N, C-alpha and C positions, 0 to 999 in steps of 0.2 A: 621514692615517692611516698609522701606522708598521707595517710588516710585519716580523715577527721570524723569524729563522732560528736554530734551536738547533744548535750544533755540539758533539758529544761529542768533546773534544780530547785532548791529551796527546802528539801526534805532530807532526813537522815539517809533514805535510800539513794537519793541523788548524789549525796556526798560519798557514800560507800561505793557507788558505781564508778564515780570519777576516780576514786583512789585505786580501785581495782584495775582500771584501764590505763591510768597514768604511768608513763615510763615504758610502755610496751614498744618494742622496736617498730618503727614505721607507723605508729599510731599517735594521734593527738586527740585528746578529749577536751572539748570546750564546754564549760558550764555557763548557762545563762540564768541570771537571777532577776527577779522582777524589780529589785531595788527598793523594796518597802522596808527592809530591815537595815538599820543604820550600821550595825556591827555584826555582819554575818560571820558564821564560823568559817575557819579556813578550808579551802578547797584545793585539791590536787589539780594541776594543770591551769591553763589560761581561764580567766573568768570575765564575762561581760555582764554589766549591770544596767538595768532599765528595760522597759518594754520594747517590742519591735514596732509598735504602731499598728496593731491589728493583724488580720490575716494577710493583707497586701504587704505589710512591712516584713512579716516573717517570710513570705514567699520571696521577696526581694533579697533578703539576707541569705536564704538557702541557695538562690541562683547565683549570688555573688561569691559565696564562700565554698560552695560545692561539697558539703559534708556527705559522706557515704551513707550515714545512718542518723536518725533522730530518735532520741528516747525522751519521752515526756515523763519526768519523775517529779512533777509538781504535786502540791498538796491535794488530797482527795476532794477538797472543797474549792479548788482553783479551777472551776469548770470553764470559765471563759477562755483561759489559755489552753486548756485541754481541747476544747472544741476548735480553737484557732489552729492548734498544732495539727489536728487531723485534717482540716481543710487545706492548710498550707502544704503539708507533706504530699497530699494527693496532687495538688496543682503543680508542685515543683518536682514531682516524681521521685521523692526521697523515701525509701523504706523507713517506716516509723513504728514505734512500739510504745505502749502505755505501761509504766511501772507503777503500780498502786498497791499499797499494803492493804490486806483484808481489814474489814471493819471488825468491831468487837462482837463477841457472842455472849449473851447474858449467862451468868452462872447461878447455881443454887444459892439463894439468899439475897440475890440482887432485887432491888426495888426500882426497876426502870420504868420510866414513862416516856415512850417514844413519841416524838412530834415531827411534823414534816419540815418545819423551818423555825427561824428565830421568833417570828410573830406568834406562832402557836406556843412556843416555849414561854414567851413573856406572858401569855394569857393564862397559862396554868400555874406559873411559878408562885404567885402569892398564896394559892391554896395549899401548897405543899410545904412551905417553910417560911420562916421570918428572918433568917440570916443566910442568904445564898452565897455560894462561891461560884462565880461566873467565869468559865474558862473557854469561851467560844471565840475569843479573838476579836478583832476590830470589825470584821465583816457584818456580823449581825447586831452590832451594838445599837444602831439607830432604832431597831424594833423594841429593844428593852427600854431605851430612853423615852420612847413615845408612849409606853404603857404606864398609866398613872399608878397602878398597883406596884410596879417595880421601882418607880422613882421614889416611893416612900420607904422602901426597904433599905436596911444597911448592907448594901451589896458590897462584897469584896471581889473586885475585878482583877483577874490575873491575866497578864499579857506580856509580850516580849518588848514592845515599843510603847513609848508614852502616848497617851490619848489626847488628841487634839480637841475633841468635842468637850464643851462644858458639862460637868457631871453634877447630878443632884447632890445636895449637901450631905446626905447620909452615906454616900458612896465613898469607898477607898480603893486605891489602886496598888496592886502588888506587881512590880515589874520583875519577871523571872523567866529564865529559859531552862528547860529540862536538859537532860533526863532527871526525873524525880524518883524518889524511893518511896516504898510503902511506909517506912518509918517516918519519913519527913512529911508525907501527906497525912498520916495519922495524927502527927503532932499539930499540923496546921489546922485540921478540922477541929481538934480538941481546943486548941488555944483560941481560935476565933469563934468557937461555938457554932460552927457551920451546921445547919440542919437540912440543907438541900444543895445538891451539886448540879450545875448545868454544864454540859459538854457536847461537843460535836462527836460523831462516830468516826473519829480520825484513825482508829487502829493504832498499832504499835504498843508502846508502854502503857500498861493499864494500872499503874500504881495508885492513881486517885480512885479508880473504880474498886480496887481491892480494899483500900482504906474505907471507902464509903460502905462497902458490903459488911466489913467488920463492925462498923458503927451502926448499921441499920439505917443509914442515911438514904433518903430517896434521891434518885438521879434522873434528871431530865436529859434525854439523849436526842439530839437533832439528827434526823436522817440525812444521808448523803444526797446532795442534789443531783439531778439528771444532767448529763452533758449535752449541750445543744450543738451537736456536730453533724446533724442531718444523717445522710447515709455514709458518712466518712469516718465512722467509729474505728479506732485503732485496735489491733489485737492487744490483749492485756495479759500481764503476768504479775504475780503477787510478791516475788522476791528478787533480790539482786542476783542471786545465783541463776534464776530462770532468765533474767535479762541478759546475763553474760552468755548463757547457752544460745539465746536467740541471736546475739551479735556474732558469736562464733559460727553459728549456722549460716550467717550471711557472708562468711569468708573473711571476717575480721578476727584474727587470733586474739584470744583473751588469756592465753597461758602466760604466766609471768616469766620474764627472762631468767635464764639460769646462769650461774657463774661458770667460769671456765673449768672449775674443779668439780662441776656437777651438783653442787649444793644449792638448795633452794635459798634465795636471798631473803625470803620472808617478805612481810608487808613493807611498803615504802614508808618514808618519814611521816606522811600525813596520817597513815593508818596507825603508826606506832605512837604518835604523840598523845600523851594522857590529857584529859580535859583541862587540867591546870596549866598545861603548856601550850594550849591552843593560841593561835595568833590572829590578830585582826587582819581581815582580808580587805585590801583596797584595790578595787578594779583588777588589774593584772599583776599587782605587786603584793608582797607580804611584808609585814613588819609590825613591831610593837605589840606587846601583850594587851589583850582586851578583856575587860571584866565581863563575865558571863551573866552576872546576876546583880540587880539593884532593886531596892525596895523603895517605893514612894507612896506615902500615905496621903492621899488627896484630901483637902487641898493645901494644908499647911505644913504638916509634919513630913520631914524628909529623912530617910535613913539609907545607908549604903551598906551592902554586904551580900552574902549569899542567901538565896531563897531557901526556905525550909525544905530539906530533903534533896537539895541539889548536890551533885558531885562533879 
């Protein structure tokens, strides 16, 4: 009998968790992606793409597919799906866990300006600099576009997917997917003469924050939003190792299979593949090498290649 673990993914932690669980005897890990990224990184195990249709849709999926466990490893700012996962898991009586990386902690030399949301960030941005690097993704973009002060600035917007909204004439778009290096971020800030950085408190790699600290560049940090899950908040862990321990404690073995000679087989192919060998994920199949980075300078100049600092 196969035991299924549903992972709500879209993050590095979700990908690492799927790789750690994939291939375990009697265990199947299914990763669900929201479908917002056209070329997601490869994932171990079966993948479904697209939303569930709210809480009711997720409840229906859980009851139809009977996963033993659910792990919400979505982005810290994907509060809608996190709230829906908590409510749906309770209704379907599926044990569930939230895997969320810790936020960043300011270091000596940082010039952080914490704000509650994108609207507040857009309000303070013009007073802090004249050449911003905006790395908050698509979610908060309308707030910056609605602020007259931001619309007049030569904003460099870095994101993974192309932007559908019409952008002000001074704005440019850099399409890039991390991880980024401090050296690359340092070069980007210098080349583009960036004098203020805007970011969400996503946690994880802090290369851009390290580069900003070195340059004395002010950083506007958007606080994490609260999850609207009512009294159905999930237990939360900060690391993949802790999530594996929780799964193991539920009676689902996370120990990797061993060869007949007793040797550790090591990580599976998904974990071993270097970034340059990553493949495009298409629903439940794999194939074709996918470019990880493209640069588009909005609205007329188009360039293709790797983003500064990307590996």
